[in-house]
C-alpha positions in Angstrom: 8.5 -7.6 -19.9 5.1 -5.9 -20.0 4.2 -7.6 -16.8 7.3 -6.2 -15.1 6.4 -2.7 -16.2 2.8 -3.2 -15.0 3.9 -4.4 -11.6 6.5 -1.6 -11.3 3.8 1.0 -12.0 1.5 -0.5 -9.4 4.2 -0.5 -6.8 5.1 3.1 -7.7 1.5 4.3 -7.6 0.8 2.7 -4.2 4.0 4.1 -2.7 3.0 7.6 -4.0 -0.5 7.2 -2.6 1.0 6.2 0.9 3.5 9.1 0.7 0.8 11.6 0.0 -1.9 10.3 2.4 -2.2 12.6 5.5 -3.5 9.6 7.5 -0.3 7.6 7.1 2.5 8.3 9.5 5.2 9.9 7.3 7.8 9.6 10.0 7.8 5.8 9.4 9.1 4.6 6.0 6.3 2.8 4.1 7.2 -0.2 2.0 5.5 -1.7 -1.1 6.8 -4.9 -2.8 5.5 -7.6 -5.1 5.2 -10.6 -2.9 4.0 -13.6 -5.0 1.7 -15.2 -7.5 -1.3 -16.9 -6.1 -3.9 -19.1 -7.8 -5.9 -16.2 -9.1 -4.0 -13.1 -8.0 -0.7 -11.2 -7.8 0.0 -10.5 -4.2 1.7 -7.4 -2.8 3.2 -6.6 0.6 2.2 -3.1 1.9 3.8 -1.9 5.1 2.7 1.5 6.6 1.6 3.0 9.8 -1.4 5.1 10.4 -1.5 8.2 12.7 -4.5 7.0 14.6 -5.0 4.6 17.5 -8.7 4.5 17.1 -9.8 1.1 15.6 -12.7 2.5 13.5 -10.6 5.2 12.1 -7.8 2.7 11.3 -10.3 0.5 9.4 -11.4 3.5 7.4 -7.8 4.5 6.5 -7.0 0.9 5.6 -10.0 0.7 3.3 -9.1 3.9 1.7 -5.6 2.7 1.0 -6.7 -0.7 -0.3 -9.4 0.7 -2.6 
């Protein structure tokens, strides 16, 4: 039960981060889901679009979201 609350909080926090990030295209609906258990991790599916077409800028935005 505690794990479910923990994962739900992570999903909610990441979704809120994406919804408030000015570098994420808000006209596209972002998605965040728990994906699976791996050998040493819990994996999440994060689906969002950036507003940039510049590769370096995209990498910066991606890093900001993932950290």
